[in-house]
C-alpha positions as CSV (number, residue, x, y, z in Angstrom):
1,X,144.1,114.7,109.0
2,X,145.1,114.2,105.4
3,X,142.8,114.4,102.4
4,X,143.4,110.7,101.9
5,X,142.3,109.9,105.5
6,X,139.2,112.1,105.1
7,X,138.4,110.4,101.8
8,X,138.6,107.0,103.4
9,X,136.2,108.0,106.2
10,X,133.8,109.5,103.6
11,X,133.8,106.2,101.7
12,X,132.8,104.2,104.8
13,X,130.4,106.7,106.3
14,X,128.6,107.7,103.1
15,X,128.1,104.0,102.3
16,X,126.8,103.3,105.8
17,X,124.2,106.1,105.4
18,X,122.7,104.7,102.2
19,X,120.2,102.6,104.3
20,X,118.4,105.7,105.5
21,X,115.8,106.8,103.1
22,X,114.3,109.8,104.9
23,X,116.4,112.4,103.2
24,X,113.9,114.5,101.3
25,X,114.3,118.2,101.7
26,X,110.9,119.6,100.7
27,X,108.9,121.9,102.8
28,X,111.4,124.2,104.4
29,X,111.9,128.0,104.1
30,X,114.9,129.7,105.6
31,X,116.1,133.3,105.2
32,X,119.1,133.3,102.9
33,X,120.2,137.0,103.1
34,X,123.5,137.6,104.8
35,X,124.7,133.9,104.5
36,X,125.7,131.2,102.2
37,X,123.2,128.8,100.6
38,X,119.5,128.5,100.5
39,X,116.8,125.9,101.0
40,X,114.8,127.0,97.9
41,X,115.2,128.6,94.5
42,X,118.8,128.2,93.4
43,X,119.8,126.8,96.8
44,X,118.3,123.3,97.0
45,X,118.2,122.1,93.5
46,X,116.4,118.7,93.8
47,X,118.0,116.0,91.9
48,X,116.5,112.5,91.9
49,X,117.6,109.1,90.9
50,X,115.4,107.1,88.5
51,X,113.4,105.6,91.4
52,X,112.8,109.0,93.0
53,X,115.4,109.5,95.6
54,X,116.8,112.9,96.4
55,X,120.6,113.1,95.8
56,X,121.3,116.7,96.4
57,X,122.3,116.3,100.0
58,X,125.6,115.3,101.5
59,X,124.3,112.1,103.2
60,X,126.6,110.7,105.8
61,X,126.9,109.2,109.3
62,X,128.9,111.0,112.0
63,X,130.1,107.5,112.9
64,X,129.1,103.9,112.2
65,X,130.3,102.8,115.6
66,X,127.2,101.9,117.7
67,X,126.6,100.5,121.1
68,X,123.3,98.8,120.0
69,X,123.1,95.3,118.4
70,X,120.0,95.6,116.1
71,X,120.0,92.4,114.1
72,X,119.0,94.1,110.8
73,X,121.6,96.8,110.9
74,X,125.0,96.4,109.3
75,X,126.5,98.8,111.8
76,X,125.4,96.8,114.9
77,X,128.0,96.4,117.6
78,X,128.6,92.7,116.7
79,X,129.2,93.4,113.0
80,X,132.7,93.2,111.6
81,X,132.1,96.1,109.2
82,X,134.9,98.7,108.8
83,X,134.5,101.5,111.3
84,X,135.1,105.2,111.0
85,X,134.3,108.4,112.8
86,X,134.2,112.0,111.7
87,X,135.1,114.9,113.9
88,X,132.7,117.9,114.0
89,X,135.0,120.0,112.0
90,X,135.5,117.3,109.4
91,X,131.8,117.2,108.7
92,X,131.6,121.0,108.5
93,X,134.6,121.1,106.1
94,X,133.1,118.4,103.8
95,X,129.8,120.1,103.7
96,X,131.2,123.5,102.8
97,X,133.7,122.1,100.3
98,X,131.0,120.1,98.6
99,X,128.6,123.0,98.5
100,X,131.2,125.4,97.0
101,X,131.9,122.9,94.3
102,X,128.1,122.7,93.6
103,X,128.0,119.0,94.4
104,X,125.4,119.3,97.1
105,X,123.0,121.9,98.5
106,X,122.5,120.6,102.0
107,X,123.4,118.0,104.7
108,X,121.7,114.9,105.9
109,X,123.5,113.7,109.1
110,X,122.8,110.6,111.0
111,X,124.9,108.5,113.4
112,X,125.4,105.4,115.3
113,X,125.1,105.8,119.0
114,X,128.4,106.2,120.9
115,X,128.8,106.5,124.6
116,X,125.2,107.8,125.2
117,X,122.3,109.3,123.4
118,X,123.1,112.8,124.8
119,X,126.8,112.6,123.8
120,X,125.9,111.6,120.3
121,X,123.2,114.2,119.9
122,X,125.5,116.9,121.2
123,X,128.1,116.0,118.6
124,X,125.5,116.3,115.8
125,X,124.2,119.5,117.3
126,X,127.7,120.9,117.2
127,X,127.9,120.2,113.5
128,X,124.7,122.1,112.8
129,X,125.6,125.0,115.1
130,X,129.0,125.4,113.5
131,X,127.5,125.4,110.0
132,X,124.9,128.0,110.9
133,X,126.9,130.3,113.2
134,X,130.6,130.1,112.1
135,X,130.1,129.3,108.3
136,X,126.8,131.2,107.9
137,X,125.4,128.3,106.0
138,X,121.7,128.8,105.1
139,X,121.2,125.6,103.1
140,X,119.1,122.6,104.2
141,X,120.1,120.6,107.3
142,X,118.4,117.3,108.3
143,X,119.5,115.8,111.6
144,X,118.6,112.3,112.7
145,X,117.5,112.7,116.3
146,X,118.9,110.2,118.8
147,X,116.2,108.5,120.8
148,X,116.5,109.3,124.5
149,X,118.4,112.6,124.0
150,X,117.5,115.4,126.4
151,X,114.8,118.0,125.8
152,X,117.3,120.7,125.8
153,X,119.4,119.1,123.0
154,X,116.3,118.5,120.9
155,X,115.2,122.1,121.4
156,X,118.6,123.4,120.3
157,X,118.8,121.0,117.3
158,X,115.4,122.1,116.1
159,X,116.5,125.7,116.0
160,X,119.4,124.9,113.7
161,X,118.0,122.0,111.6
162,X,115.2,122.3,108.9
163,X,114.0,118.8,109.7
164,X,114.5,116.3,112.5
165,X,113.6,112.6,112.3
166,X,113.4,109.7,114.7
167,X,113.3,106.2,113.1
168,X,110.5,104.0,114.2
169,X,112.7,101.2,112.9
170,X,110.2,98.4,112.6
171,X,106.4,98.4,112.1
172,X,105.3,96.8,115.4
173,X,106.5,96.6,119.0
174,X,106.8,92.8,118.7
175,X,109.2,93.3,115.7
176,X,111.4,95.5,117.8
177,X,111.4,93.1,120.7
178,X,112.5,90.3,118.3
179,X,115.2,92.1,116.4
180,X,116.2,95.2,118.3
181,X,115.3,94.6,122.0
182,X,117.5,97.5,123.2
183,X,115.1,100.0,121.4
184,X,111.8,100.6,123.0
185,X,108.7,101.8,121.1
186,X,107.5,104.1,123.9
187,X,111.0,105.8,124.0
188,X,111.0,106.3,120.2
189,X,107.5,107.8,120.2
190,X,108.4,110.0,123.2
191,X,111.2,111.6,121.2
192,X,108.7,112.1,118.3
193,X,106.2,113.7,120.7
194,X,108.8,116.0,122.1
195,X,109.5,117.4,118.6
196,X,105.8,117.7,117.9
197,X,105.1,119.6,121.2
198,X,108.0,122.0,120.7
199,X,107.1,122.6,117.1
200,X,103.5,123.3,118.1
201,X,104.7,125.8,120.7
202,X,106.8,127.7,118.2
203,X,104.0,127.8,115.7
204,X,101.6,129.2,118.3
205,X,104.2,131.8,119.4
206,X,104.8,132.9,115.8
207,X,101.0,133.2,115.2
208,X,100.7,135.3,118.3
209,X,103.3,137.7,117.0
210,X,106.2,136.9,119.3
211,X,109.3,137.9,117.4
212,X,111.6,135.9,119.6
213,X,109.9,132.6,118.6
214,X,112.2,132.0,115.7
215,X,111.9,128.7,113.7
216,X,111.8,125.2,114.9
217,X,112.2,122.4,112.4
218,X,110.3,124.3,109.7
219,X,110.2,121.2,107.4
220,X,108.7,119.1,110.2
221,X,109.7,115.7,111.3
222,X,109.8,112.4,109.5
223,X,110.5,108.7,110.3
224,X,111.4,105.5,108.6
225,X,110.5,101.8,109.0
226,X,112.1,98.8,107.5
227,X,109.9,96.6,105.4
228,X,110.4,92.9,104.9
229,X,112.7,92.1,107.8
230,X,109.8,90.3,109.5
231,X,106.5,88.8,108.2
232,X,104.5,91.8,109.4
233,X,101.7,92.5,106.9
234,X,101.1,95.7,104.9
235,X,97.9,96.2,106.9
236,X,99.9,96.4,110.1
237,X,102.5,98.7,108.5
238,X,99.9,101.1,107.3
239,X,98.1,101.1,110.7
240,X,101.4,102.1,112.3
241,X,101.9,104.9,109.7
242,X,98.4,106.2,110.2
243,X,99.1,106.3,114.0
244,X,102.3,108.2,113.5
245,X,100.7,110.8,111.2
246,X,97.7,111.3,113.5
247,X,99.6,111.3,116.8
248,X,102.9,112.9,116.0
249,X,102.1,115.1,112.9
250,X,104.7,113.3,110.8
251,X,105.6,115.1,107.6
252,X,106.5,111.8,106.0
253,X,106.9,108.1,106.8
254,X,109.5,106.4,104.6
255,X,109.6,102.7,103.8
256,X,112.9,101.0,103.3
257,X,113.1,97.5,101.9
258,X,115.2,95.2,104.1
259,X,118.6,94.5,102.6
260,X,120.4,91.3,103.6
261,X,123.6,92.0,105.5
262,X,126.7,89.9,106.1
263,X,126.7,87.3,108.9
264,X,123.0,88.0,109.5
265,X,121.0,86.4,112.3
266,X,119.0,83.3,111.2
267,X,115.8,85.1,112.1
268,X,116.3,87.5,109.2
269,X,115.2,86.6,105.6
270,X,117.8,85.7,103.1
271,X,116.7,88.2,100.4
272,X,115.0,91.6,100.0
273,X,111.3,91.9,99.4
274,X,110.4,93.0,95.9
275,X,110.9,96.7,95.4
276,X,107.4,97.0,94.0
277,X,106.1,96.3,97.5
278,X,107.9,99.4,98.7
279,X,106.3,101.3,95.8
280,X,102.8,100.1,96.7
281,X,103.3,101.2,100.3
282,X,104.2,104.7,99.2
283,X,101.1,104.8,96.9
284,X,98.9,103.6,99.8
285,X,100.6,106.2,102.1
286,X,99.8,108.9,99.6
287,X,96.1,107.8,99.4
288,X,95.9,108.0,103.2
289,X,97.4,111.4,103.5
290,X,95.8,113.2,100.5
291,X,92.9,111.2,99.1
292,X,90.8,110.6,102.1
293,X,91.4,106.8,102.5
294,X,91.6,105.1,105.8
295,X,94.4,102.6,106.3
296,X,92.1,99.6,106.8
297,X,90.3,100.3,103.5
298,X,93.4,99.5,101.4
299,X,93.7,95.9,102.5
300,X,91.2,93.2,103.7
301,X,91.1,90.8,106.5
302,X,91.5,88.0,104.0
303,X,94.4,89.7,102.1
304,X,96.4,91.7,104.5
305,X,99.1,92.7,101.9
306,X,98.7,95.2,99.1
307,X,98.2,93.7,95.6
308,X,101.6,93.9,93.8
309,X,99.9,93.7,90.4
310,X,98.0,96.9,90.6
311,X,98.0,100.2,92.5
312,X,96.0,100.3,95.7
313,X,93.4,102.8,94.4
314,X,92.5,100.6,91.5
315,X,92.5,97.5,93.7
316,X,90.1,99.3,96.1
317,X,87.8,100.3,93.2
318,X,87.6,96.8,91.9
319,X,86.6,95.6,95.4
320,X,83.9,98.2,95.6
321,X,82.4,97.9,92.1
322,X,78.9,98.7,93.5
323,X,80.0,102.4,93.8
324,X,80.8,102.7,90.1
325,X,80.4,104.1,87.6
326,X,80.1,107.6,89.0
327,X,78.7,110.6,87.2
328,X,81.6,113.0,86.6
329,X,79.2,115.9,86.4
330,X,77.5,115.2,89.8
331,X,79.9,113.3,92.0
332,X,81.4,115.1,95.0
333,X,85.1,115.8,95.4
334,X,85.6,112.9,97.9
335,X,84.2,110.3,95.4
336,X,86.0,111.7,92.4
337,X,89.3,111.3,94.4
338,X,88.6,107.6,94.6
339,X,88.2,107.1,90.8
340,X,91.2,105.3,89.3
341,X,93.0,107.5,86.9
342,X,92.0,110.8,88.5
343,X,94.5,112.6,90.6
344,X,94.0,115.6,92.9
345,X,94.8,118.1,90.2
346,X,92.4,116.3,87.9
347,X,89.6,116.6,90.5
348,X,90.3,120.3,90.8
349,X,90.0,120.8,87.1
350,X,86.8,118.7,87.0
351,X,85.1,120.8,89.7
352,X,86.2,124.1,87.9
353,X,85.1,123.0,84.5
354,X,81.7,121.6,85.4
355,X,80.7,125.0,86.8
356,X,80.6,126.2,83.2
357,X,79.5,123.2,81.2
358,X,78.8,119.5,81.4
359,X,82.0,117.4,80.9
360,X,82.0,115.2,77.8
361,X,84.2,112.2,77.1
362,X,86.5,114.2,74.9
363,X,87.2,116.6,77.7
364,X,88.9,114.0,80.0
365,X,92.3,113.9,78.5
366,X,92.6,117.7,78.5
367,X,92.1,117.6,82.3
368,X,95.1,115.4,82.9
369,X,93.0,112.3,83.6
370,X,94.4,108.9,82.7
371,X,91.7,108.2,80.2
372,X,92.3,104.4,79.7
373,X,92.2,103.8,83.5
374,X,89.4,106.2,84.4
375,X,87.0,105.6,81.5
376,X,85.3,102.4,82.8
377,X,84.5,104.0,86.1
378,X,82.9,107.2,84.8
379,X,79.7,108.5,83.3
380,X,80.1,111.6,81.2
381,X,77.5,113.9,79.5
382,X,77.7,111.9,76.2
383,X,78.6,108.4,77.5
384,X,77.0,106.1,80.0
385,X,79.2,103.1,80.5
386,X,76.3,101.1,82.0
387,X,76.9,98.2,84.4
388,X,80.6,97.6,84.6
389,X,82.0,94.2,84.0
390,X,84.7,94.6,86.6
391,X,85.0,90.9,87.0
392,X,86.0,90.6,83.4
393,X,89.5,89.2,83.1
394,X,89.9,91.3,79.9
395,X,89.2,94.5,81.8
396,X,91.5,93.6,84.7
397,X,94.3,92.7,82.3
398,X,93.9,96.1,80.5
399,X,94.1,98.0,83.8
400,X,97.0,96.2,85.3
401,X,100.6,97.4,84.6
402,X,102.6,95.3,82.2
403,X,105.2,92.8,83.4
404,X,107.9,95.2,82.0
405,X,106.6,98.0,84.2
406,X,106.7,95.8,87.3
407,X,110.3,94.6,86.4
408,X,111.4,98.3,86.4
409,X,111.3,98.0,90.2
410,X,112.8,94.6,90.8
411,X,115.6,95.1,88.2
412,X,116.6,98.4,89.7
413,X,120.1,98.0,91.2
414,X,119.1,100.2,94.1
415,X,117.0,97.3,95.3
416,X,120.2,95.7,96.6
417,X,121.5,98.6,98.7
418,X,118.6,99.1,101.1
419,X,117.6,102.5,99.6
420,X,114.0,103.1,98.8
421,X,111.7,104.3,96.1
422,X,109.8,107.5,96.9
423,X,107.6,107.4,93.8
424,X,104.2,108.8,94.7
425,X,100.8,107.4,93.9
426,X,99.8,107.1,90.3
427,X,96.4,108.8,89.5
């Protein structure tokens, strides 16, 4: 294998991997003594593109050959895309060479399915095993689990990888039946549940003091769903995400805007959804995970999609104007988290400060609160905003982002390649 041949494979298989957004490397701790690399400190040095994606990992497919014919996938068996396949040693060589040159600090490895789920998973497992045992690599490894792979292979993969993930692919079972009938929702969730069960077992053993327990996917598991390939609403998407968080203890659900592909099926849309929709889903997801919101609160029966013109917390507050303004010196933590312009750190500072003195208007900015957004929803010690005119077009126009801010998403060139914004919720 010449360097030119390897470079050609890398060009194909790195490009094929760009559609997978679930490559964040946060949340892992792995002992670095006696080996090369680290998942923290000087090991994983997170670098992000302007729209929030992590670029510090070597992100490739083992192969883009695939026996499945998912209509939204450029690597489907009926596609005429150029094909390539790495050997196990080629992936190991690339990872180590790139690491030594300080290009990357870890590996994200996915693959099309070849021969069978077990065969493909075993090839990916061999990559991780070789990196850990032969090369003493202690950097971050994320493996995309192949649905239907055996319990034993998943068990082994989880001892070498920092994170495993199984793509849910599409938001609903009906979407899968329409565009990817070979993939079954129960099988996908069964693979997720296997990872959760094994991780829970390892955590229990570690807490019980069993030294042999070791680590099993210390960074947890994640998944990804494609947005905009069908007319499924944001309400259904968020319902699915909530189910995955609650049932399978997902660390993250990633949302990837559908990207049109060559020679696409007529059932697929001709263009990508606006990237700001993806951003709103991430904001809503953040509210569900960390701000105490339920998925059904963020949309309505009449409007099942998130408002693209304003963030979901602000949209919720405007729909529930009867709950505002709230007294910043008396409101509980749960209610403060629902005030537009106040993030979780801001709430913590509020609760700490008001133990010592009443909070005045001039104190807000020092607490990291977005004053312009939060002010209409708050009563402070020296200001009572009185009844809010939340129906006022003037107030709404002030609180909404500018058209320039919205264009930052749709003008971003990354919107054309299927990658996704991971920007978190604005306070």
